C-alpha positions in Angstrom: 69.2 69.5 137.9 70.4 69.0 141.4 69.5 65.6 142.9 70.0 64.7 146.5 70.0 60.9 147.3 69.6 59.7 150.9 71.2 56.3 151.4 73.4 57.2 148.4 76.1 54.7 149.3 73.7 51.8 149.3 73.0 49.4 146.5 70.1 51.4 144.9 71.5 54.8 145.8 74.9 54.1 144.4 73.5 52.9 141.0 71.1 55.9 140.9 73.8 58.4 141.6 76.0 57.1 138.8 73.1 57.0 136.4 72.1 60.6 137.1 75.7 61.9 137.0 76.3 60.2 133.6 73.2 62.1 132.4 75.0 65.4 133.3 73.0 66.2 136.5 74.5 67.4 139.8 74.3 64.7 142.5 74.7 64.9 146.3 74.7 61.8 148.5 73.6 61.6 152.1 74.7 58.5 154.0 76.3 57.3 157.2 79.2 55.7 155.4 81.2 56.8 152.4 81.8 54.7 149.4 85.4 55.4 148.4 84.7 54.0 144.9 82.2 56.7 144.0 83.1 59.1 141.2 84.7 62.2 142.8 82.4 64.6 141.0 79.6 63.2 143.1 79.4 65.1 146.4 79.1 63.1 149.7 77.7 64.4 153.0 78.2 62.2 156.0 74.7 62.6 157.5 72.2 60.5 159.4 68.6 61.1 158.2 67.7 61.7 161.9 70.0 64.7 162.0 67.4 67.3 161.0 69.7 70.3 160.9 72.3 68.7 158.6 69.5 67.2 156.4 68.1 70.7 156.1 71.3 72.3 155.1 72.1 69.6 152.6 68.8 69.8 150.9 69.1 73.6 150.2 68.8 74.1 146.5 67.8 70.5 145.7 65.5 70.0 142.7 64.6 66.3 143.3 65.1 64.3 146.4 65.4 60.5 146.1 64.8 59.0 149.6 66.4 55.5 149.5 67.8 55.4 153.0 66.4 52.6 155.1 67.3 49.8 157.5 66.6 46.5 155.6 65.5 43.1 157.0 69.0 41.7 157.0 70.0 44.3 159.7 67.4 42.9 162.2 67.3 46.3 163.8 64.3 45.9 166.0 63.2 49.3 167.4 65.7 51.1 165.1 63.5 50.2 162.1 61.0 52.7 163.4 63.6 55.4 164.1 65.2 55.3 160.6 62.4 54.0 158.4 59.6 56.1 159.9 61.0 59.1 161.8 63.9 59.5 159.4 61.6 59.4 156.4 59.3 62.0 157.9 62.3 64.3 158.6 63.6 64.1 155.1 60.1 64.6 153.6 59.4 67.7 155.8 62.8 69.3 155.1 62.3 68.6 151.3 59.0 70.3 151.4 60.5 73.2 153.2 63.3 73.4 150.7 60.7 73.6 147.8 61.9 70.6 145.9 60.2 69.9 142.6 59.6 66.2 143.4 60.2 63.8 146.3 60.8 60.2 145.2 60.3 57.7 148.0 61.6 54.2 147.9 59.0 52.2 149.8 58.8 48.4 149.8 56.6 45.5 148.7 56.9 44.3 152.3 54.1 46.7 153.1 51.6 44.3 151.4 52.6 41.3 153.5 51.6 38.2 151.6 48.8 39.6 149.3 46.5 37.9 146.8 48.2 38.4 143.4 48.5 40.3 141.3 48.7 43.0 144.0 47.7 46.5 143.0 46.9 49.9 144.7 43.6 48.5 145.9 45.2 45.5 147.7 45.1 45.7 151.5 48.4 46.8 153.2 48.9 44.1 155.8 52.7 43.8 156.6 53.7 40.5 158.3 56.6 41.6 160.4 58.4 44.6 162.0 60.4 45.7 158.9 57.3 45.8 156.7 55.3 47.7 159.4 58.1 50.3 159.6 58.1 50.8 155.8 54.3 51.2 155.7 54.4 53.7 158.5 57.3 55.5 156.8 55.4 55.7 153.5 52.2 57.0 155.3 54.3 59.6 157.0 55.8 60.8 153.7 52.4 60.9 152.1 51.0 62.9 154.9 53.7 65.5 154.5 53.1 65.7 150.7 49.3 66.1 151.2 49.8 68.8 153.8 52.4 70.8 151.8 51.5 70.1 148.2 54.9 68.6 147.5 54.8 66.3 144.5 55.4 62.7 145.6 56.3 59.6 143.7 56.2 56.6 146.0 57.5 53.3 144.6 56.9 49.8 146.0 59.6 47.8 144.3 59.8 44.0 144.3 63.1 42.5 145.4 65.8 44.4 143.5 68.7 42.8 141.6 71.6 44.2 139.6 75.4 44.2 139.5 77.0 44.2 142.9 73.8 43.0 144.6 74.9 40.9 147.6 72.9 40.6 150.8 70.8 37.5 150.8 71.6 36.8 147.1 75.2 36.3 148.0 74.2 33.1 149.9 72.2 31.8 146.9 75.0 32.6 144.4 77.7 31.1 146.6 75.8 27.9 147.0 75.3 27.6 143.3 78.9 28.4 142.6 79.9 25.6 145.0 77.4 23.1 143.6 75.5 22.9 146.9 71.8 22.1 146.6 69.3 25.0 147.2 65.9 24.9 148.8 62.4 26.2 148.1 59.4 26.1 150.5 56.8 23.7 149.2 57.2 22.6 145.6 58.5 26.0 144.3 55.5 26.5 142.0 54.9 30.0 143.5 55.6 32.9 141.2 58.0 35.5 142.6 58.6 38.7 140.6 62.0 40.5 140.8 63.0 43.9 139.6 66.3 45.2 138.1 67.6 48.4 139.6 67.9 50.0 136.1 64.2 49.3 135.4 63.2 50.8 138.7 65.2 54.0 138.0 63.6 54.2 134.5 60.2 53.8 136.1 60.2 56.5 138.6 62.1 59.0 136.4 59.5 58.5 133.7 56.7 59.0 136.3 58.3 62.3 137.2 58.9 63.4 133.6 55.3 62.7 132.5 54.0 64.6 135.5 52.1 61.7 137.1 53.0 61.6 140.8 51.4 58.9 142.9 51.9 55.4 144.2 53.5 52.8 141.9 54.2 49.1 142.3 57.2 48.0 140.2 58.5 44.7 139.0 59.5 42.9 135.9 56.8 41.8 133.4 58.6 38.5 132.7 58.8 35.9 135.4 58.0 32.3 136.1 57.8 30.0 139.0 60.5 30.3 141.7 61.6 26.7 140.9 61.9 27.3 137.2 63.8 30.6 137.7 66.3 28.9 140.0 66.7 25.9 137.9 67.4 28.1 134.9 70.0 30.0 136.8 71.7 26.7 137.8 71.9 25.6 134.2 73.4 29.0 133.2 76.0 28.6 136.0 76.7 25.0 134.7 76.3 24.0 138.4 75.5 20.6 139.8 73.1 22.4 142.2 69.6 20.9 142.4 66.5 22.7 143.7 64.9 20.8 146.5 61.5 21.4 148.1 60.9 21.5 151.9 57.7 21.2 153.8 56.7 24.8 154.1 55.3 25.1 157.6 58.0 22.9 159.1 60.7 24.9 157.4 59.2 28.2 158.5 59.1 27.0 162.1 62.8 25.9 162.0 63.9 29.2 160.4 61.9 31.2 162.9 63.6 29.3 165.7 67.1 29.9 164.2 66.3 33.5 163.7 65.2 34.0 167.4 68.4 32.3 168.5 70.5 34.6 166.3 71.8 31.6 164.3 70.5 32.6 160.9 70.9 35.7 158.7 67.3 35.3 157.4 64.7 37.7 158.8 60.9 37.1 159.0 60.3 38.9 155.7 62.5 36.3 154.0 61.1 33.1 155.3 57.4 34.1 155.7 57.1 35.1 152.0 59.7 32.9 150.2 57.1 30.2 149.5 54.3 32.5 148.5 53.2 34.1 145.2 54.2 37.7 145.0 53.8 39.8 141.8 52.3 43.1 140.9 49.8 44.4 138.4 52.0 46.8 136.3 49.2 48.4 134.3 49.6 52.0 135.7 53.3 52.0 134.6 52.8 50.2 131.3 50.1 52.7 130.4 52.5 55.7 130.5 55.1 53.9 128.4 57.3 52.2 130.8 58.6 48.8 129.7 61.1 46.8 131.8 64.2 45.6 129.9 65.0 42.7 132.3 63.2 39.4 132.9 63.8 37.4 136.1 66.0 35.1 134.1 68.2 37.9 132.7 68.7 39.8 135.9 69.5 36.6 137.9 72.1 35.7 135.3 73.6 39.2 135.2 73.8 39.4 139.0 75.3 35.9 139.3 77.9 36.6 136.6 78.8 39.9 138.4 79.1 38.0 141.6 81.4 35.4 140.0 83.6 37.9 138.2 84.1 39.9 141.4 84.0 37.1 144.0 87.4 37.7 145.6 87.0 41.4 145.8 83.4 41.2 147.1 84.3 38.6 149.7 86.8 41.0 151.2 84.2 43.7 151.8 83.5 44.3 155.5 81.8 47.6 155.6 78.9 49.2 153.8 75.2 48.7 153.3 73.6 45.3 154.0 73.0 44.8 150.2 76.5 45.6 149.2 78.5 43.3 151.5 78.7 39.6 152.2 76.3 38.0 154.7 77.4 35.8 157.6 75.7 32.5 157.0 75.8 31.2 160.6 73.8 28.0 160.9 73.1 28.0 157.1 76.7 27.1 156.6 76.0 23.7 158.2 72.9 23.4 156.0 75.0 24.1 153.0 77.3 21.1 153.8 74.3 18.9 154.5 72.6 19.9 151.3 75.2 18.0 149.3 74.1 14.8 151.1 70.5 15.1 150.0 
């Protein structure tokens, strides 16, 4: 089986590539930067998903295309969100259909729901709150239109926030504060329930969907999660940290974070601060009914990700290039907040 993975050097693409290669499949990566640590029997093609000719030639002979390439909220890419997440997705889908792939697996986003009533399912309205979520919704709709027009089998997954080994991005800030014993914050009292997802469980889910022959739209997350406060406090105990979880007035905190964001003084994007204090979890019935069972709870994946961060802290801190979820984040004004948090 020949798999082509767009965004193959990113957090999810990298884990997916190694998993498929370990199973004996041929794997080809498409990305705009090359991960020098990848196994050498995994082919790499330096290609932007907007380069239709190179995308077309790379997809020749592909059996399954995994489209994970996207600009994520941390990049704060403004108009480029549309170019990559919408136009790029449409190009990859069109060329996959022309290449006659057996299945197109599209990594969408839970951001397309905005802040839904929970548990969210396929009948929930799609009302993204900000520019990233809007681009991911438009990208999913573009891919679905190509599939409907051409008859290409499509698996579209809307994952909750993904965790796993080497997951940095916004979680690097959380883990670093806990490591240093700085206090961390929730919006409101932290009683909201936030569902996470381990990368291995996500891969299990959409490969199972393909294998059982049930293409469609799937919302994916763990089936074991608690309140945000409880999950964070459990992680702090695991880390043997002095960190305390402190609640902030939700609306005032959002207003302050929005101001810092517009001034370019915070790494947090609207998707982060507009949903951090809200419930967000999926109804998993469609996946559970076909035999999928997540292995990871929120607790387990947070512990694993934190332990990986700690074990590789020096090496990871030195990373300067790569995808937004595989390199450290510049904290900017949050560095001041980190110092002040110890005074609370």
